[in-house]
PDB file with SEQRES, HELIX, SHEET and CRYST1 records, atoms N, CA, C and O in Angstrom:
SEQRES   1 A   79  UNK UNK UNK UNK UNK UNK UNK UNK UNK UNK UNK UNK UNK          
SEQRES   2 A   79  UNK UNK UNK UNK UNK UNK UNK UNK UNK UNK UNK UNK UNK          
SEQRES   3 A   79  UNK UNK UNK UNK UNK UNK UNK UNK UNK UNK UNK UNK UNK          
SEQRES   4 A   79  UNK UNK UNK UNK UNK UNK UNK UNK UNK UNK UNK UNK UNK          
SEQRES   5 A   79  UNK UNK UNK UNK UNK UNK UNK UNK UNK UNK UNK UNK UNK          
SEQRES   6 A   79  UNK UNK UNK UNK UNK UNK UNK UNK UNK UNK UNK UNK UNK          
SEQRES   7 A   79  UNK                                                          
HELIX    1 AA1 UNK A   18  UNK A   29  1                                  12    
HELIX    2 AA2 UNK A   45  UNK A   56  1                                  12    
SHEET    1 AA1 4 UNK A   7  UNK A  11  0                                        
SHEET    2 AA1 4 UNK A  35  UNK A  40  1                                        
SHEET    3 AA1 4 UNK A  69  UNK A  75 -1                                        
SHEET    4 AA1 4 UNK A  59  UNK A  66 -1                                        
CRYST1    1.000    1.000    1.000  90.00  90.00  90.00 P 1           1          
ATOM      1  N   UNK A   1     158.055 200.487 145.150  1.00  0.00           N  
ATOM      2  CA  UNK A   1     158.573 201.775 145.782  1.00  0.00           C  
ATOM      3  C   UNK A   1     160.079 201.686 145.740  1.00  0.00           C  
ATOM      4  O   UNK A   1     160.679 200.665 146.075  1.00  0.00           O  
ATOM      5  N   UNK A   2     160.672 202.794 145.316  1.00  0.00           N  
ATOM      6  CA  UNK A   2     162.112 202.760 145.095  1.00  0.00           C  
ATOM      7  C   UNK A   2     162.913 203.367 146.253  1.00  0.00           C  
ATOM      8  O   UNK A   2     164.141 203.426 146.186  1.00  0.00           O  
ATOM      9  N   UNK A   3     162.228 203.823 147.323  1.00  0.00           N  
ATOM     10  CA  UNK A   3     162.940 204.431 148.431  1.00  0.00           C  
ATOM     11  C   UNK A   3     163.628 203.307 149.271  1.00  0.00           C  
ATOM     12  O   UNK A   3     163.019 202.252 149.444  1.00  0.00           O  
ATOM     13  N   UNK A   4     164.800 203.481 149.767  1.00  0.00           N  
ATOM     14  CA  UNK A   4     165.500 202.450 150.592  1.00  0.00           C  
ATOM     15  C   UNK A   4     164.761 202.324 151.857  1.00  0.00           C  
ATOM     16  O   UNK A   4     164.277 203.311 152.412  1.00  0.00           O  
ATOM     17  N   UNK A   5     164.662 201.109 152.331  1.00  0.00           N  
ATOM     18  CA  UNK A   5     163.979 200.849 153.645  1.00  0.00           C  
ATOM     19  C   UNK A   5     165.029 200.558 154.682  1.00  0.00           C  
ATOM     20  O   UNK A   5     166.135 200.103 154.390  1.00  0.00           O  
ATOM     21  N   UNK A   6     164.638 200.838 155.912  1.00  0.00           N  
ATOM     22  CA  UNK A   6     165.458 200.601 157.095  1.00  0.00           C  
ATOM     23  C   UNK A   6     165.360 199.156 157.613  1.00  0.00           C  
ATOM     24  O   UNK A   6     166.310 198.609 158.172  1.00  0.00           O  
ATOM     25  N   UNK A   7     164.189 198.566 157.408  1.00  0.00           N  
ATOM     26  CA  UNK A   7     164.019 197.196 157.818  1.00  0.00           C  
ATOM     27  C   UNK A   7     162.871 196.543 157.088  1.00  0.00           C  
ATOM     28  O   UNK A   7     161.976 197.217 156.578  1.00  0.00           O  
ATOM     29  N   UNK A   8     162.904 195.251 157.043  1.00  0.00           N  
ATOM     30  CA  UNK A   8     161.814 194.446 156.290  1.00  0.00           C  
ATOM     31  C   UNK A   8     161.269 193.465 157.353  1.00  0.00           C  
ATOM     32  O   UNK A   8     162.004 192.838 158.115  1.00  0.00           O  
ATOM     33  N   UNK A   9     159.900 193.384 157.342  1.00  0.00           N  
ATOM     34  CA  UNK A   9     159.220 192.426 158.103  1.00  0.00           C  
ATOM     35  C   UNK A   9     158.531 191.432 157.191  1.00  0.00           C  
ATOM     36  O   UNK A   9     157.649 191.820 156.425  1.00  0.00           O  
ATOM     37  N   UNK A  10     158.908 190.143 157.249  1.00  0.00           N  
ATOM     38  CA  UNK A  10     158.288 189.190 156.401  1.00  0.00           C  
ATOM     39  C   UNK A  10     157.324 188.344 157.226  1.00  0.00           C  
ATOM     40  O   UNK A  10     157.719 187.469 157.996  1.00  0.00           O  
ATOM     41  N   UNK A  11     156.071 188.639 157.033  1.00  0.00           N  
ATOM     42  CA  UNK A  11     155.018 187.930 157.829  1.00  0.00           C  
ATOM     43  C   UNK A  11     154.253 186.923 156.872  1.00  0.00           C  
ATOM     44  O   UNK A  11     153.083 186.603 157.082  1.00  0.00           O  
ATOM     45  N   UNK A  12     154.985 186.457 155.826  1.00  0.00           N  
ATOM     46  CA  UNK A  12     154.420 185.521 154.882  1.00  0.00           C  
ATOM     47  C   UNK A  12     153.975 184.252 155.594  1.00  0.00           C  
ATOM     48  O   UNK A  12     154.738 183.681 156.373  1.00  0.00           O  
ATOM     49  N   UNK A  13     152.742 183.801 155.335  1.00  0.00           N  
ATOM     50  CA  UNK A  13     152.284 182.572 155.878  1.00  0.00           C  
ATOM     51  C   UNK A  13     151.606 182.721 157.300  1.00  0.00           C  
ATOM     52  O   UNK A  13     151.034 181.764 157.823  1.00  0.00           O  
ATOM     53  N   UNK A  14     151.687 183.867 157.856  1.00  0.00           N  
ATOM     54  CA  UNK A  14     151.110 184.114 159.229  1.00  0.00           C  
ATOM     55  C   UNK A  14     149.742 184.687 159.095  1.00  0.00           C  
ATOM     56  O   UNK A  14     149.447 185.432 158.160  1.00  0.00           O  
ATOM     57  N   UNK A  15     148.879 184.326 160.064  1.00  0.00           N  
ATOM     58  CA  UNK A  15     147.526 184.854 160.037  1.00  0.00           C  
ATOM     59  C   UNK A  15     147.295 185.751 161.265  1.00  0.00           C  
ATOM     60  O   UNK A  15     148.036 185.686 162.245  1.00  0.00           O  
ATOM     61  N   UNK A  16     146.282 186.563 161.189  1.00  0.00           N  
ATOM     62  CA  UNK A  16     145.800 187.486 162.204  1.00  0.00           C  
ATOM     63  C   UNK A  16     145.756 186.711 163.543  1.00  0.00           C  
ATOM     64  O   UNK A  16     145.232 185.599 163.616  1.00  0.00           O  
ATOM     65  N   UNK A  17     146.287 187.295 164.532  1.00  0.00           N  
ATOM     66  CA  UNK A  17     146.903 188.603 164.769  1.00  0.00           C  
ATOM     67  C   UNK A  17     148.366 188.707 164.613  1.00  0.00           C  
ATOM     68  O   UNK A  17     148.941 189.773 164.830  1.00  0.00           O  
ATOM     69  N   UNK A  18     149.032 187.571 164.221  1.00  0.00           N  
ATOM     70  CA  UNK A  18     150.513 187.517 164.260  1.00  0.00           C  
ATOM     71  C   UNK A  18     151.158 188.656 163.421  1.00  0.00           C  
ATOM     72  O   UNK A  18     152.075 189.296 163.934  1.00  0.00           O  
ATOM     73  N   UNK A  19     150.734 188.952 162.152  1.00  0.00           N  
ATOM     74  CA  UNK A  19     151.447 190.020 161.445  1.00  0.00           C  
ATOM     75  C   UNK A  19     151.462 191.356 162.159  1.00  0.00           C  
ATOM     76  O   UNK A  19     152.493 192.029 162.190  1.00  0.00           O  
ATOM     77  N   UNK A  20     150.319 191.758 162.743  1.00  0.00           N  
ATOM     78  CA  UNK A  20     150.274 193.026 163.445  1.00  0.00           C  
ATOM     79  C   UNK A  20     151.065 193.008 164.736  1.00  0.00           C  
ATOM     80  O   UNK A  20     151.645 194.022 165.125  1.00  0.00           O  
ATOM     81  N   UNK A  21     151.094 191.869 165.404  1.00  0.00           N  
ATOM     82  CA  UNK A  21     151.903 191.775 166.657  1.00  0.00           C  
ATOM     83  C   UNK A  21     153.372 191.876 166.313  1.00  0.00           C  
ATOM     84  O   UNK A  21     154.120 192.547 167.024  1.00  0.00           O  
ATOM     85  N   UNK A  22     153.806 191.235 165.254  1.00  0.00           N  
ATOM     86  CA  UNK A  22     155.208 191.367 164.793  1.00  0.00           C  
ATOM     87  C   UNK A  22     155.544 192.751 164.323  1.00  0.00           C  
ATOM     88  O   UNK A  22     156.637 193.268 164.553  1.00  0.00           O  
ATOM     89  N   UNK A  23     154.541 193.362 163.633  1.00  0.00           N  
ATOM     90  CA  UNK A  23     154.752 194.790 163.136  1.00  0.00           C  
ATOM     91  C   UNK A  23     154.954 195.690 164.351  1.00  0.00           C  
ATOM     92  O   UNK A  23     155.839 196.545 164.346  1.00  0.00           O  
ATOM     93  N   UNK A  24     154.135 195.503 165.397  1.00  0.00           N  
ATOM     94  CA  UNK A  24     154.272 196.346 166.619  1.00  0.00           C  
ATOM     95  C   UNK A  24     155.689 196.286 167.165  1.00  0.00           C  
ATOM     96  O   UNK A  24     156.275 197.303 167.536  1.00  0.00           O  
ATOM     97  N   UNK A  25     156.235 195.056 167.205  1.00  0.00           N  
ATOM     98  CA  UNK A  25     157.567 194.873 167.788  1.00  0.00           C  
ATOM     99  C   UNK A  25     158.630 195.449 166.836  1.00  0.00           C  
ATOM    100  O   UNK A  25     159.601 196.055 167.291  1.00  0.00           O  
ATOM    101  N   UNK A  26     158.453 195.265 165.532  1.00  0.00           N  
ATOM    102  CA  UNK A  26     159.452 195.703 164.574  1.00  0.00           C  
ATOM    103  C   UNK A  26     159.533 197.276 164.534  1.00  0.00           C  
ATOM    104  O   UNK A  26     160.608 197.875 164.508  1.00  0.00           O  
ATOM    105  N   UNK A  27     158.352 197.863 164.532  1.00  0.00           N  
ATOM    106  CA  UNK A  27     158.330 199.332 164.595  1.00  0.00           C  
ATOM    107  C   UNK A  27     159.000 199.946 165.763  1.00  0.00           C  
ATOM    108  O   UNK A  27     159.619 201.007 165.680  1.00  0.00           O  
ATOM    109  N   UNK A  28     158.863 199.241 166.883  1.00  0.00           N  
ATOM    110  CA  UNK A  28     159.491 199.750 168.138  1.00  0.00           C  
ATOM    111  C   UNK A  28     161.031 199.848 167.968  1.00  0.00           C  
ATOM    112  O   UNK A  28     161.667 200.697 168.593  1.00  0.00           O  
ATOM    113  N   UNK A  29     161.638 198.956 167.100  1.00  0.00           N  
ATOM    114  CA  UNK A  29     163.117 198.967 166.947  1.00  0.00           C  
ATOM    115  C   UNK A  29     163.611 199.925 165.913  1.00  0.00           C  
ATOM    116  O   UNK A  29     164.814 200.152 165.782  1.00  0.00           O  
ATOM    117  N   UNK A  30     162.678 200.498 165.167  1.00  0.00           N  
ATOM    118  CA  UNK A  30     163.072 201.421 164.101  1.00  0.00           C  
ATOM    119  C   UNK A  30     163.372 202.853 164.728  1.00  0.00           C  
ATOM    120  O   UNK A  30     162.811 203.255 165.747  1.00  0.00           O  
ATOM    121  N   UNK A  31     164.294 203.561 164.026  1.00  0.00           N  
ATOM    122  CA  UNK A  31     164.443 204.927 164.487  1.00  0.00           C  
ATOM    123  C   UNK A  31     163.265 205.769 164.041  1.00  0.00           C  
ATOM    124  O   UNK A  31     162.558 205.391 163.107  1.00  0.00           O  
ATOM    125  N   UNK A  32     163.029 206.949 164.715  1.00  0.00           N  
ATOM    126  CA  UNK A  32     162.001 207.832 164.341  1.00  0.00           C  
ATOM    127  C   UNK A  32     162.182 208.181 162.894  1.00  0.00           C  
ATOM    128  O   UNK A  32     163.281 208.533 162.465  1.00  0.00           O  
ATOM    129  N   UNK A  33     161.103 208.086 162.128  1.00  0.00           N  
ATOM    130  CA  UNK A  33     161.120 208.439 160.708  1.00  0.00           C  
ATOM    131  C   UNK A  33     161.664 207.322 159.828  1.00  0.00           C  
ATOM    132  O   UNK A  33     161.798 207.479 158.614  1.00  0.00           O  
ATOM    133  N   UNK A  34     161.980 206.175 160.466  1.00  0.00           N  
ATOM    134  CA  UNK A  34     162.493 204.977 159.662  1.00  0.00           C  
ATOM    135  C   UNK A  34     161.357 204.440 158.779  1.00  0.00           C  
ATOM    136  O   UNK A  34     160.171 204.649 159.034  1.00  0.00           O  
ATOM    137  N   UNK A  35     161.787 203.747 157.745  1.00  0.00           N  
ATOM    138  CA  UNK A  35     160.894 203.225 156.761  1.00  0.00           C  
ATOM    139  C   UNK A  35     160.935 201.659 156.829  1.00  0.00           C  
ATOM    140  O   UNK A  35     161.995 201.051 156.686  1.00  0.00           O  
ATOM    141  N   UNK A  36     159.735 201.031 157.054  1.00  0.00           N  
ATOM    142  CA  UNK A  36     159.682 199.601 157.191  1.00  0.00           C  
ATOM    143  C   UNK A  36     158.895 199.050 156.029  1.00  0.00           C  
ATOM    144  O   UNK A  36     157.862 199.614 155.668  1.00  0.00           O  
ATOM    145  N   UNK A  37     159.357 197.944 155.419  1.00  0.00           N  
ATOM    146  CA  UNK A  37     158.621 197.245 154.381  1.00  0.00           C  
ATOM    147  C   UNK A  37     157.976 196.012 155.045  1.00  0.00           C  
ATOM    148  O   UNK A  37     158.684 195.260 155.715  1.00  0.00           O  
ATOM    149  N   UNK A  38     156.712 195.785 154.890  1.00  0.00           N  
ATOM    150  CA  UNK A  38     155.998 194.626 155.388  1.00  0.00           C  
ATOM    151  C   UNK A  38     155.555 193.760 154.217  1.00  0.00           C  
ATOM    152  O   UNK A  38     154.991 194.258 153.243  1.00  0.00           O  
ATOM    153  N   UNK A  39     155.817 192.442 154.322  1.00  0.00           N  
ATOM    154  CA  UNK A  39     155.385 191.562 153.287  1.00  0.00           C  
ATOM    155  C   UNK A  39     154.439 190.555 154.077  1.00  0.00           C  
ATOM    156  O   UNK A  39     154.850 189.956 155.071  1.00  0.00           O  
ATOM    157  N   UNK A  40     153.181 190.405 153.594  1.00  0.00           N  
ATOM    158  CA  UNK A  40     152.187 189.522 154.215  1.00  0.00           C  
ATOM    159  C   UNK A  40     151.408 188.758 153.200  1.00  0.00           C  
ATOM    160  O   UNK A  40     151.385 189.120 152.023  1.00  0.00           O  
ATOM    161  N   UNK A  41     150.771 187.709 153.630  1.00  0.00           N  
ATOM    162  CA  UNK A  41     149.884 186.955 152.748  1.00  0.00           C  
ATOM    163  C   UNK A  41     148.521 186.848 153.329  1.00  0.00           C  
ATOM    164  O   UNK A  41     147.647 186.280 152.673  1.00  0.00           O  
ATOM    165  N   UNK A  42     148.252 187.358 154.539  1.00  0.00           N  
ATOM    166  CA  UNK A  42     147.016 187.341 155.123  1.00  0.00           C  
ATOM    167  C   UNK A  42     146.085 188.496 154.667  1.00  0.00           C  
ATOM    168  O   UNK A  42     146.394 189.647 154.975  1.00  0.00           O  
ATOM    169  N   UNK A  43     145.002 188.259 153.974  1.00  0.00           N  
ATOM    170  CA  UNK A  43     144.139 189.354 153.449  1.00  0.00           C  
ATOM    171  C   UNK A  43     143.635 190.313 154.526  1.00  0.00           C  
ATOM    172  O   UNK A  43     143.349 191.468 154.208  1.00  0.00           O  
ATOM    173  N   UNK A  44     143.513 189.894 155.776  1.00  0.00           N  
ATOM    174  CA  UNK A  44     143.052 190.736 156.794  1.00  0.00           C  
ATOM    175  C   UNK A  44     144.025 191.925 157.099  1.00  0.00           C  
ATOM    176  O   UNK A  44     143.642 192.904 157.739  1.00  0.00           O  
ATOM    177  N   UNK A  45     145.323 191.799 156.604  1.00  0.00           N  
ATOM    178  CA  UNK A  45     146.297 192.880 156.851  1.00  0.00           C  
ATOM    179  C   UNK A  45     145.836 194.099 156.069  1.00  0.00           C  
ATOM    180  O   UNK A  45     146.243 195.209 156.412  1.00  0.00           O  
ATOM    181  N   UNK A  46     145.003 193.957 155.028  1.00  0.00           N  
ATOM    182  CA  UNK A  46     144.541 195.089 154.232  1.00  0.00           C  
ATOM    183  C   UNK A  46     143.737 196.013 155.131  1.00  0.00           C  
ATOM    184  O   UNK A  46     143.730 197.229 154.936  1.00  0.00           O  
ATOM    185  N   UNK A  47     143.053 195.431 156.125  1.00  0.00           N  
ATOM    186  CA  UNK A  47     142.266 196.247 157.129  1.00  0.00           C  
ATOM    187  C   UNK A  47     143.171 196.522 158.314  1.00  0.00           C  
ATOM    188  O   UNK A  47     143.177 197.661 158.782  1.00  0.00           O  
ATOM    189  N   UNK A  48     143.872 195.656 158.795  1.00  0.00           N  
ATOM    190  CA  UNK A  48     144.529 195.735 160.142  1.00  0.00           C  
ATOM    191  C   UNK A  48     145.745 196.676 160.110  1.00  0.00           C  
ATOM    192  O   UNK A  48     145.960 197.422 161.065  1.00  0.00           O  
ATOM    193  N   UNK A  49     146.520 196.655 159.062  1.00  0.00           N  
ATOM    194  CA  UNK A  49     147.749 197.476 159.009  1.00  0.00           C  
ATOM    195  C   UNK A  49     147.421 198.979 158.830  1.00  0.00           C  
ATOM    196  O   UNK A  49     148.068 199.803 159.477  1.00  0.00           O  
ATOM    197  N   UNK A  50     146.442 199.372 157.976  1.00  0.00           N  
ATOM    198  CA  UNK A  50     146.108 200.815 157.913  1.00  0.00           C  
ATOM    199  C   UNK A  50     145.578 201.292 159.226  1.00  0.00           C  
ATOM    200  O   UNK A  50     145.897 202.404 159.645  1.00  0.00           O  
ATOM    201  N   UNK A  51     144.729 200.447 159.937  1.00  0.00           N  
ATOM    202  CA  UNK A  51     144.210 200.814 161.224  1.00  0.00           C  
ATOM    203  C   UNK A  51     145.297 200.995 162.338  1.00  0.00           C  
ATOM    204  O   UNK A  51     145.243 201.886 163.186  1.00  0.00           O  
ATOM    205  N   UNK A  52     146.258 200.086 162.250  1.00  0.00           N  
ATOM    206  CA  UNK A  52     147.418 200.110 163.173  1.00  0.00           C  
ATOM    207  C   UNK A  52     148.148 201.483 162.955  1.00  0.00           C  
ATOM    208  O   UNK A  52     148.479 202.173 163.919  1.00  0.00           O  
ATOM    209  N   UNK A  53     148.376 201.839 161.722  1.00  0.00           N  
ATOM    210  CA  UNK A  53     149.119 203.082 161.444  1.00  0.00           C  
ATOM    211  C   UNK A  53     148.345 204.322 161.950  1.00  0.00           C  
ATOM    212  O   UNK A  53     148.924 205.210 162.576  1.00  0.00           O  
ATOM    213  N   UNK A  54     147.049 204.362 161.672  1.00  0.00           N  
ATOM    214  CA  UNK A  54     146.236 205.463 162.116  1.00  0.00           C  
ATOM    215  C   UNK A  54     146.204 205.564 163.639  1.00  0.00           C  
ATOM    216  O   UNK A  54     146.322 206.655 164.197  1.00  0.00           O  
ATOM    217  N   UNK A  55     146.043 204.415 164.311  1.00  0.00           N  
ATOM    218  CA  UNK A  55     145.910 204.345 165.751  1.00  0.00           C  
ATOM    219  C   UNK A  55     147.162 204.819 166.393  1.00  0.00           C  
ATOM    220  O   UNK A  55     147.082 205.569 167.366  1.00  0.00           O  
ATOM    221  N   UNK A  56     148.334 204.433 165.918  1.00  0.00           N  
ATOM    222  CA  UNK A  56     149.623 204.704 166.526  1.00  0.00           C  
ATOM    223  C   UNK A  56     150.356 205.991 165.906  1.00  0.00           C  
ATOM    224  O   UNK A  56     151.417 206.389 166.386  1.00  0.00           O  
ATOM    225  N   UNK A  57     149.762 206.596 164.861  1.00  0.00           N  
ATOM    226  CA  UNK A  57     150.315 207.814 164.281  1.00  0.00           C  
ATOM    227  C   UNK A  57     151.430 207.583 163.260  1.00  0.00           C  
ATOM    228  O   UNK A  57     152.131 208.528 162.897  1.00  0.00           O  
ATOM    229  N   UNK A  58     151.610 206.335 162.785  1.00  0.00           N  
ATOM    230  CA  UNK A  58     152.625 206.107 161.776  1.00  0.00           C  
ATOM    231  C   UNK A  58     151.976 206.387 160.373  1.00  0.00           C  
ATOM    232  O   UNK A  58     150.756 206.368 160.209  1.00  0.00           O  
ATOM    233  N   UNK A  59     152.875 206.645 159.378  1.00  0.00           N  
ATOM    234  CA  UNK A  59     152.408 206.895 158.033  1.00  0.00           C  
ATOM    235  C   UNK A  59     152.457 205.704 157.171  1.00  0.00           C  
ATOM    236  O   UNK A  59     153.521 205.114 156.980  1.00  0.00           O  
ATOM    237  N   UNK A  60     151.273 205.304 156.608  1.00  0.00           N  
ATOM    238  CA  UNK A  60     151.232 204.216 155.647  1.00  0.00           C  
ATOM    239  C   UNK A  60     151.600 204.887 154.267  1.00  0.00           C  
ATOM    240  O   UNK A  60     150.736 205.480 153.621  1.00  0.00           O  
ATOM    241  N   UNK A  61     152.783 204.790 153.870  1.00  0.00           N  
ATOM    242  CA  UNK A  61     153.360 205.494 152.742  1.00  0.00           C  
ATOM    243  C   UNK A  61     152.713 204.875 151.427  1.00  0.00           C  
ATOM    244  O   UNK A  61     152.217 205.591 150.557  1.00  0.00           O  
ATOM    245  N   UNK A  62     152.754 203.573 151.355  1.00  0.00           N  
ATOM    246  CA  UNK A  62     152.261 202.925 150.171  1.00  0.00           C  
ATOM    247  C   UNK A  62     151.765 201.469 150.509  1.00  0.00           C  
ATOM    248  O   UNK A  62     152.258 200.855 151.456  1.00  0.00           O  
ATOM    249  N   UNK A  63     150.817 200.951 149.745  1.00  0.00           N  
ATOM    250  CA  UNK A  63     150.483 199.543 149.864  1.00  0.00           C  
ATOM    251  C   UNK A  63     150.212 199.006 148.483  1.00  0.00           C  
ATOM    252  O   UNK A  63     149.667 199.690 147.617  1.00  0.00           O  
ATOM    253  N   UNK A  64     150.611 197.746 148.296  1.00  0.00           N  
ATOM    254  CA  UNK A  64     150.339 197.106 146.986  1.00  0.00           C  
ATOM    255  C   UNK A  64     149.936 195.687 147.220  1.00  0.00           C  
ATOM    256  O   UNK A  64     150.157 195.126 148.294  1.00  0.00           O  
ATOM    257  N   UNK A  65     149.331 195.096 146.189  1.00  0.00           N  
ATOM    258  CA  UNK A  65     149.025 193.671 146.183  1.00  0.00           C  
ATOM    259  C   UNK A  65     149.524 193.050 144.964  1.00  0.00           C  
ATOM    260  O   UNK A  65     149.287 193.542 143.861  1.00  0.00           O  
ATOM    261  N   UNK A  66     150.233 191.942 145.127  1.00  0.00           N  
ATOM    262  CA  UNK A  66     150.792 191.226 143.987  1.00  0.00           C  
ATOM    263  C   UNK A  66     150.548 189.770 144.123  1.00  0.00           C  
ATOM    264  O   UNK A  66     151.279 189.091 144.845  1.00  0.00           O  
ATOM    265  N   UNK A  67     149.520 189.239 143.440  1.00  0.00           N  
ATOM    266  CA  UNK A  67     149.249 187.806 143.384  1.00  0.00           C  
ATOM    267  C   UNK A  67     149.104 187.216 144.818  1.00  0.00           C  
ATOM    268  O   UNK A  67     149.750 186.228 145.169  1.00  0.00           O  
ATOM    269  N   UNK A  68     148.266 187.838 145.592  1.00  0.00           N  
ATOM    270  CA  UNK A  68     148.046 187.248 146.954  1.00  0.00           C  
ATOM    271  C   UNK A  68     149.085 187.632 147.982  1.00  0.00           C  
ATOM    272  O   UNK A  68     149.008 187.179 149.124  1.00  0.00           O  
ATOM    273  N   UNK A  69     150.059 188.455 147.616  1.00  0.00           N  
ATOM    274  CA  UNK A  69     151.042 188.957 148.592  1.00  0.00           C  
ATOM    275  C   UNK A  69     150.725 190.452 148.727  1.00  0.00           C  
ATOM    276  O   UNK A  69     150.517 191.193 147.766  1.00  0.00           O  
ATOM    277  N   UNK A  70     150.708 190.817 150.003  1.00  0.00           N  
ATOM    278  CA  UNK A  70     150.398 192.279 150.370  1.00  0.00           C  
ATOM    279  C   UNK A  70     151.675 192.898 150.819  1.00  0.00           C  
ATOM    280  O   UNK A  70     152.396 192.368 151.664  1.00  0.00           O  
ATOM    281  N   UNK A  71     151.951 194.077 150.213  1.00  0.00           N  
ATOM    282  CA  UNK A  71     153.179 194.833 150.582  1.00  0.00           C  
ATOM    283  C   UNK A  71     152.791 196.215 151.115  1.00  0.00           C  
ATOM    284  O   UNK A  71     151.938 196.916 150.570  1.00  0.00           O  
ATOM    285  N   UNK A  72     153.472 196.565 152.222  1.00  0.00           N  
ATOM    286  CA  UNK A  72     153.169 197.819 152.868  1.00  0.00           C  
ATOM    287  C   UNK A  72     154.543 198.530 153.187  1.00  0.00           C  
ATOM    288  O   UNK A  72     155.543 197.903 153.537  1.00  0.00           O  
ATOM    289  N   UNK A  73     154.497 199.822 153.042  1.00  0.00           N  
ATOM    290  CA  UNK A  73     155.613 200.667 153.413  1.00  0.00           C  
ATOM    291  C   UNK A  73     155.189 201.636 154.522  1.00  0.00           C  
ATOM    292  O   UNK A  73     154.362 202.519 154.293  1.00  0.00           O  
ATOM    293  N   UNK A  74     155.731 201.477 155.675  1.00  0.00           N  
ATOM    294  CA  UNK A  74     155.285 202.298 156.811  1.00  0.00           C  
ATOM    295  C   UNK A  74     156.444 203.152 157.373  1.00  0.00           C  
ATOM    296  O   UNK A  74     157.531 202.659 157.673  1.00  0.00           O  
ATOM    297  N   UNK A  75     156.155 204.420 157.491  1.00  0.00           N  
ATOM    298  CA  UNK A  75     157.164 205.320 158.062  1.00  0.00           C  
ATOM    299  C   UNK A  75     156.763 205.589 159.531  1.00  0.00           C  
ATOM    300  O   UNK A  75     155.666 206.044 159.854  1.00  0.00           O  
ATOM    301  N   UNK A  76     157.752 205.265 160.391  1.00  0.00           N  
ATOM    302  CA  UNK A  76     157.572 205.429 161.853  1.00  0.00           C  
ATOM    303  C   UNK A  76     157.464 206.979 162.144  1.00  0.00           C  
ATOM    304  O   UNK A  76     158.230 207.787 161.619  1.00  0.00           O  
ATOM    305  N   UNK A  77     156.474 207.326 163.004  1.00  0.00           N  
ATOM    306  CA  UNK A  77     156.318 208.631 163.372  1.00  0.00           C  
ATOM    307  C   UNK A  77     157.525 209.274 164.013  1.00  0.00           C  
ATOM    308  O   UNK A  77     158.288 208.590 164.694  1.00  0.00           O  
ATOM    309  N   UNK A  78     157.723 210.545 163.822  1.00  0.00           N  
ATOM    310  CA  UNK A  78     158.822 211.211 164.475  1.00  0.00           C  
ATOM    311  C   UNK A  78     158.389 211.434 165.947  1.00  0.00           C  
ATOM    312  O   UNK A  78     157.306 211.945 166.233  1.00  0.00           O  
ATOM    313  N   UNK A  79     159.252 211.041 166.821  1.00  0.00           N  
ATOM    314  CA  UNK A  79     158.850 211.093 168.281  1.00  0.00           C  
ATOM    315  C   UNK A  79     158.982 212.448 168.905  1.00  0.00           C  
ATOM    316  O   UNK A  79     158.684 212.614 170.088  1.00  0.00           O  
TER     317      UNK A  79                                                      
END                                                                             
């Protein structure tokens, strides 16, 4: 994804529920409409992060998988 991000969350090496807990805190610090890139290695994030976005109203702009690393771009909802 070529869009500039406002913040990056590196949850590499962490397992459920840590990546989502860190994501919750990081999104809180973003401005409304801000774009966050998440880097994770826990396969459960493929399920947990989309559910997190739906539940809290954020937009999962894109997700990719590269050799066991999961990348997510999340746009914080406009408040």
